[in-house]
N, C-alpha and C positions, 0 to 999 in steps of 0.2 A: 504494500500500500504506500502511496506517495502523499505526503502532507505538505501543504504550503505553509512555511513558517513565517515568511515575510515577502511582500511583493509591492512594488510601486512601478507604475508605467502605463503604457498604452501600446497594444499590439496592433499594427496597421493592417497587416494582411490576414486579419482574423477570418474573413469570409473564405479565402482559399484554404486556410488551416482547418476550419470547421468541416469543409467538404472532405478534405484529405483524411482527417482524423475521426470522422463520423460524429461530430458534435452538433447538437441542435443550435442552429444559428439564431433561433428566436429567444434564446436565453438572455437574461440581463447581461449588461457588459461585465459586471463583477463575476457572475457565475460562468459566463462564456470564457473569460480570460483565465479563470481558475482551471477550467476544464482543459483549455489549450495547454497550459503549463504542465499539468499532470500527464495528459496523453502524449504530448510531445516528448516528455522525458521517458515515458514508457516505450515510445516508438523509436526514438532516435538517441536516447541516452545523452551522453556528453556532447553530441553533435547537434542538439536541438536548436541552438541559436542560429545555425546556418540556414534554417528553414523559416526564421522569424525576422520580420522587419518592424522597427519601431523604437520606442524608448522604454527600457526596462532594467530592473535589477531585482533579484529574488533569491530566496533560499528554499530548497525543498528537502524534506526528510524522507528517506527511504526506510520504512519500518522493517522490511525484510532484511536488507543489507546492513541496517543500522549505520547508515551513511548520510552525511549532510552534503548537499550539492548547492553551491552558491554561484551565481553568474551575473556578470555585468555586461550590458550591451556593447556592441562593437565600437561605438564612438564615445561611450562614457557619458551619455546624457543624464543618466541617473547614477547617483553614487552608491557605493557599498563599502562598508567598513568591517574590520574584524580585529580581535584582540584575544590573545591566549593568556589566561590567568596563571597564577603560580601553581595551582593544582591541575593545570592542563585543560581546564574548561575553555571552550571557544565561545567568546561573546561576539555577536555580529548584528548588523542591521543596516538599513538604508539611511539612517540618521545617526550622527555621532551620539546623540543623547540616548539612543537605544542601548548604547554600550556604557556610557558614563554613569548611568543610574543603576547599573546591575551590581550585585554582590561579586566581589573578587576583583573589581576594577580599582586600580591604584592611580589616582590622578597626579601626573607629574608633567611639567612642561618639557618638551623636547627643544631645548634652547638653541640647538644648532639650526633648527628650522627658521629662526629669526634671521640668521645670517643669509640664508637663501632668499627669504622673503624680502629683504632689503634691496635685493637686485630685481626680483621678479614681480613683487607686489601681490603675489597670490601663492597658495600652498601647492607647489608642483611636486610631481613624483609620487612615489609609493607611501612615504612617511607623512604623518600628520603632526600637528603641534602638540598632540598628546602622546607622551612617551609610550611606545609599544602598540599604539593603534595605527593600523595600516589601511590604506585604500586598496581594494581590489581594482587593479588598473583596467582600463577599457579593453574589451576583447579577451578577457580572461574568465576562467571559472576555477572555483576552489572546491576541492573534495576533502572532507574531514571524516576520518574513521579510526576507531581505536585510539583516540587521543592524538592522532597525527594528521597533518593536512599537507596537500600538494596543490600547487597552482599551475594551470596549463593555459597557454596562450592559444586561442582558437582562431583569432583573426588579427590582422595588422594591415595598415595602409600599404599598398603596393602600387607602384607607378610603372605603366608599360605604354609609353607614347605610341600612338598610331598616326603616322605622317601621311596617310593616304586620303584622309577626309578634308573637305573644305570647311571654311569658317561657317558658311551657311548650313552645311550638313551637321556640324557640331551644334549650332543654334537650334536646328530642328530637333535633334536628339534631346537637348536640354529641355526644350519646350514640351515635348511629349512626356518626358519623365516628370516634370513639374505638374503637368495635367493629371498624371496618374497619382502623384502624391496627394493632390487636392481631393481626388475621389476617395482616397483611403483615410485621410486624416480625421474625418469625422463621419458619423452616420447621418442620414437625412433628418432624423428626428432631433439631432443636437443643433443648438444655436451657438455660434461663436462670434466674438469680436476679433479684431486684429490690430496689434500694435503697428503704428505707422509713423515713420520718421520722414525726412526729406529724401532718403536714399532709395536706390533701385530695388534692394532686396525686399523690404517690407512693402514697397509699392507693387512689385511683381506678385507677391503672395496675395495681396488684397485684390489685385486685378483678376487673378486666376480663381478666386474663391467666390462663394455665394454670400460672404459676410456683408451685412448692411451697415455696420457701425464700426468705425476705426477709432483708436485711442492714441493720443499723442501727448508728449510732454512739452511744455513751453516755459519760457522765462521772460521777465520784463525787459531784460537786456537783449536788444535786437541782434547784437553781435553773436549771440549764442543760441538764438531762438530759431529752430527749424520748424516750429509748429505751423507757421504760415505756409511753408512749402508743402507740409503734410495736408493742410486744409485744401490747398489748390489741387493736389492729387486726388483727394477724396471727392472733391466737387467734379473733377473731370470724369471720374469713374462712377459718379452718381451715388456715392455712399455718404452717410453721415460721418461727422468727425467730432469726437469729444476731446477737448483740450484740458489737460491737467496742468495748472500753473504751479510750478515748483518755486517756492520762495526760499530765501536763505534761512529764514526762521524755521520753516518746516524741514529743510534739508539737514541742518545741524541737530535739530531736536530728535530726528529719527535715527541718528548714527548708532546709539547703543542698541536699539531694536534690531538694526541691520546686523551688527556684529554678533549679537547673541544668536540670531536665527541663522546666520551664515555658518555658525559653529566653528569656523576658523577665520582668522583675520583675512580681509581682502582689501587691498589698497586701490582698487579700481573706483575712481570717483563717480563713474556713471552708475555704479551699483546702488548708490543711495537714491538717485533719481528714479532708477528702475523700481526700487522697493516702493517708493511713493506711488508710482504709476500702477504697480500691481495692486496695492491697497485700494486705490481709487477705482480701478477697473473692476475689482472683485465686488464692489457695491452694485454693479450693473449686470455682471455675468459671472459664470463660474468656468468659462472656457474661452481661451484667447490664443490666437496664433502669434508667432514671432519669427523673424526672418534670419536667425543665426545659421551659420555654416557655410554660406556661399563665399564669403571673403577668403576663408582659408582654403576652400576647395578650388576656387576659380581665379585666384590671384587678385583679391580685392584691395589689398593694402598698398599704399603708394611706395612703401619701402621695397616691395617686391620688384619694382622696376629697376632697382639697383642690384638685383641678384647676380647678373652676369659679371658686374664689376667686382663683387665680393669673391666670386669664384670658389676655389678650394679653401680659401681662408675662412669660410663660414664655420667650419668645424672647430675653429679656434676661439670663436666669440659668439656665434649666434645661438642663443638659448631660448628664443621665442620672441613674441611680440613686444615684450618690455624688458628693459635691462637698465634700471634706474641708477643704482649705485655700483661703482667699481670697487674692487677689493681693497685698494689703498685707503679709500674713504671709509669703508666699513671697518677696517683695521683700526683707524683712528677713533671712531665713534663707539665701537662696541667694547664692553668690558670683558666679554667672553668670545674672543675671536679665535677660530680654529682654521689655520691655513690649509687644512686638508679637506675642508668642506667648501666646495666650489660649485656654482651653478652649472658650469660646463659638464660636470660629471653626470648630470641628469640626462644629457642628450648624447653622450658618447656612444651608447649602443644604437641609438637611432641613426647616427652618422655611419656606423658600421653597416647597418641594414641598407642604407640608401647610397652606398658607395657606387660611383659610376653614373648616378643620375645628374641631370642638369641642376644648376644652383637654385632655380626657382622651385623645382620639385623638392629639393632638400629643405628649403625654408618652409614650404607648405607642410611637409611631413613633420617637421619639428612642431609647428604651430598646431597641427591637428592632434598630435599626441601629448603636447605639453600645455599650450596656451588655452585651447578650446576646452579641454578637460578641467584644467586647474582654475580657470577664471570664468569663461563665458558660460559653460554649462552649469558650473557650480552656482553662479549668480542666478541664472534662470530657475534652476531647481529650488534653491533655498528660499528665494524671495517669493516665488509663486506659492510654494507650499505654506510659508508663513502667512500669506494673505488669504489662503483658501481658494486660490485661483489655479486652475490647471492650464499650463501652457504647452502647446504642441508646436513643434518646429518643422514645417513641411520640407524645408530645404536641407534639413539634417537627416540624411538617410543614406545607407550604404549604396543604394542604387543611383543616387545623385553623385555620390563620391566615385562610383565606378566610371561614370562619364568623365569626371575630372581627371581620374587616374590615367585614362587613355588619351587625354587631350594634350597635344604638344604645348609647351609653354608660350609659343608665339601667338597662340589664340587666347591666352590668359592675359598677358601684358604686352604692351609695345611702348614705344617712346612717348606716345601721346596719351595713352589710355590704359586703365586697368580693367580687369574682368571683361575683356572684349567680347568673347563668345557669349557669356552670360547676359551681357547688356544687349547683344544682338537678339538673343532669344526673348528678352523682356520687351524689346521694341515691337514685338508682334502684337502686344496688347497694351502698350504704353506709348504715349507720345515720345519722340526721340529726345526731347530736352529733359524728360524725366529719366528715361532709360540710360542716357549717357551723362547724367548730371554728375559733377565732381563729388567724390566721396568726402563727406564732412565728418562722419563719425558721430557717436552719441556724446556730444560735448556738453560740459557743465561749466558755469561761470565760477568754479571753485577757486581758480587762481586769483580772482578778484575778491570774492567773499572771505577767503581765508585771512586776508590782511586787514579786514575790517573789525575793529574792536567791538562793534555791536553784535558780532556773530561768533567770534573766535575765543570767547572766554573759556570754554571747556578745553579747547586746544591748548591754550596757554596754561591752564590748570594742570593738565596731564604732562605736558612737556617739562613742567617744573616740579613734578611730584616725586614722592618716594618710590613710586612704581617705576618711573623712568630711571631713577638713580640705580635701580637694581641691574639695569641692562646697559646703560649708556654713560659715557663720560659727559657730564653735564655741560662742561665748557664747549665741547664740540657740538652738542645739541643746540646750545644757545647760538653758536656761530652760524649754523644752518638757518635758524629762525631769523637772526639779525640780518643775514645776507638777503633772505627773502623779503623781509619788511623793508630793507634798504633799496629794493628795486630789482633784485634778481628774481623775476617772477617764475623762472624755470624751476626754482627750488621748491615750488609748491608741491610737486610730486613727492619729494623726499619728506617734507613736513607731513603731508597727508598720509603717506605710507607708515610713518612712525606713529602718528596719532591713532590710526585705525588699529594698529597692533596694541597700543596701550589701552584703548577702549575695550577691545576684545579681552585682553588679559584681566582687566578690572571686572568685566562681566563674569568670567569663568574661574578666576583664581582669587578674587577679593570679595565679590558680592556673594558667590556661591561656594 
């Protein structure tokens, strides 16, 4: 007998699986997906995920074999954590708090993670900020039996460029796949909203969906406000648009809520605005689409256009989308600096896997395995869960990645444009000025707000606290702050990254 011990997710190809596995397709979603997990395991065993598409992490207990089987989806959209106690018991769950609250767990900070965090601004790799608690990495499953566990990798990103197809042919294939995703991403009886920025990804998702209401974030400062562009797109597509105004007061007030529900520190400033958007949207709907995934798959970041220039040097420095602090600076500021703990170590095996690929494919591979999992998907999962909002990401799918993995880099970026083939596909349903609009990103006016004494009182409190003194040389911390206040606005990232760690630490090691 197979028992489901924990599960979170959404299985997209449920109709095909119901037919193949002999499951009543008329069951409720909860009952249907439970049956799929059980019968897929009974039919295919450890290979079950190769038959499934969607977002999922789960643990199954085989009562006959007395074995636990835990699996995380190919791309890591849903998290899974595990911890072995001193007496050999395995604690596990899709939330860290599933583990932290159990008998046998010993709460201790993994201080070396702070050193990595100060470069990356997110919890990357297998280890977490809690000593001994590990993430099951994407595309892996864990088997636990007789007090011992093994981890097996069942999927990894692989790139095999096909130079025979034209740009238009690639765009046609993308468009057909996105159409298929939109048919699977929800059932006809479900009603969804869709997050909408000024960019092509969310605009394409909205255009291809039957969603009638889009949701956008906006700011009073026009330099950072994309909500006007989002409203224009919604109007063109004949959809409504709800604008959530993010004020600095709301932004700073919600930081402790975000760090607690994130469960690990995250220095991505957009995560705070995203949390506010999730809470506001959850007042109107319980299901929403979001457009993550396409940038990493199809060459969406401007830095990807420098890939050829970086060449083989990538493996000496490129650790993902962010790299805020260099080792020399961390060595000055940290009281506990270990020269043997380096961000580049997180990607060494990835570079061994992608040896011989072109530089852009290598950058994409690193970002898919490190940045997407550690920052983007973490943020989407944690903030939506906290708000009681289910987010589905139509562009995050192994079938979408399969197209990107076969596409030559020249159809992803060129001298003038990024995400070339993807934008060409989107232009089939969007005006060209939207499909080919310059990428702005999910920007926040934090570099301005952070310097304003009306809003930064908690930042100053924690930067000068006994908590900070445990980890940092206070004179170096003050120097970073003073340089920022003195006009070096680029320092905001360093200040914010340190502040978010301190907020998180206070939430988990001081208040609780």
